[in-house]
N, C-alpha and C positions, 0 to 999 in steps of 0.2 A: 511574493510567495515566501513562505517561511523556509527554514533550513530543510535539506533533504535528509532522509533517514535510510541507512543501508537496509536492504532486504532482510538480512540475517537479524538485525536488531528489531525490525518491525515484527518478524515472525516470532521472536522470543517474547516481545511485549504482548502479542495477541495470543500466545500459547498455541501456535500453529507451526507446521513445517513451512519451509521456504516455498516448496512446490504448492502447498495449500494456499498460501498468500497469492502466488502467481495466478493460480487457477481462479480464485475468487475475484481477483482484479480483472482478469481477461473476460470473465463471464458476468461482471457487474453484480456479484452476489453479496457484497457488503452493503448493508442498509444505508450507511453513511460512507461515501467514498473516502479512501485514504490516500489517493494519488491518481496517476494517469498511466495508461499503457500506450506506448507508441510503437509502431511497426516500421521496420526498414527491411524490405524484402521478406525473408522468412524468419527474421529475428525480431523479438519483442524487447523493449526496454521498459522497466518499471520505475516510475518516478513517484516515490512516497515522500510526503511532506509532513513535518512535525505537527503543524497546525491542523491539518486534515486528520492525522492519526489521533491527536488529542480530542478533536471533535467527535470522532468515531467512538472513542473511549468514554465520552461524557465529561471530559476535562476541558472546560472552556478557559481560554487564556485571559 
């Protein structure tokens, strides 16, 4: 898997708030996924990957 992207950077690139990115990821609302959500208890972790984010943006590597 490619390098991880911090949530703040992904939100800036997508033109969304950080909470908006979290909600889209949790609800699978992105037409092309940008990463994965994992749950531990009642906490979620957001794993956003450069390659997946670029694919979502139409930038093939």
